[in-house]
C-alpha angles and dihedrals in degrees: 000000000000126000122221131186113202125189112208083021096150099062141038119346095349089060092044092055091045095054091045090054092046091049091057095048108268130127120250133194110195115200123196142127101247120091095196097052090046091056090047090054092053092048090052089051091054092051091060094046095255101106092120092055098048129087136179120206115190112215137151101233090187090077129063090227088055092050093047093046089057091050093047093047090049092049091048098046107031131070093201141348120224098184137017112195120195109202102138114116136127129191114229117195090193127050114262126178123208124229087265091059094251122131107259100237093048090050098047101034099037118008096055089051090055097048098043094045092055097036093051099038091102092053090048092052090062091066123086097238111007124194135191107201116191123190101215147149097258114154091009133099117351121251143154142222115249094219095181095045113019093161093052092235092155096066104263095117124138125154093243094051090051093048094048093045086055092048094051089047092052091053093050093044091052090051090049092049092053092047093048092049102046095155097040124124087217117112114205113208125188112198127185107194091187114208112008125163103248137128093276092110095054098091091053121110122236134298091024090053093056095044091050091050090052090049089049090056093047102039117007126105117238116245090243087059097044104048103056092069089047092053091048090052090051090050094052109019124178117275093243118095093237128031137165133203140184107210091325099321113117115241128202114257098209135081128065096322089061100028113145096218091053089047089056091050090050091050092053090049092048094049088052092052093047091048091051091047093055089050 
């Protein structure tokens, strides 16, 4: 029996993966902030006869304290971790800042991945074939990191800019993780599922929300269709320490999005933000 910890595990693709793993006999810990969806996830697990192998941990992954609490809880309670799935993300059309002073999308989509991957690396190493599986925007829309103003304090914020900055940061951080753990058993897989019918459009304003919902009906994959290929990739990941895919198609992990010097720059920025958040 394998053990998986899934951020954003009570909704969308995180929930879909969690229920798939439970249905085949694995243990799943779903991490999210919403109590109602956490209860619904546990009820769904009960209906498929997996209630004893499902857990819900409530945590605010927009804060460093919330991220650290999840890592500490996992280290205290688990003997190993076979898979760490990053599915937590939320589009914000208007700029929001967390209690740590970090722009919300950057914190939830990128910063929690950085903290949990490094804090749980030791627990992952105890597994036979550990995998970090990050649902991301690799190979998708272009974007850039606003190095001088990553929290958009100077008024340049748009939801898309924030989302693309977080995606580019996720790519660089994954490359940095693989480079800093050259002898690790952990396989880091970036996966862009493209257009999947989830709740991602809910925060949008009209008319964009309505347009997106119509597009979902016409073109988006259902979660039940999207998650089986992801699970197969986690079961049998590439031999390389880092790999990236766009809906199952391998992507190169070189160029600017995975550049070592840019990864070093992001790490320095991240360490500064984390230090400021801790006071």
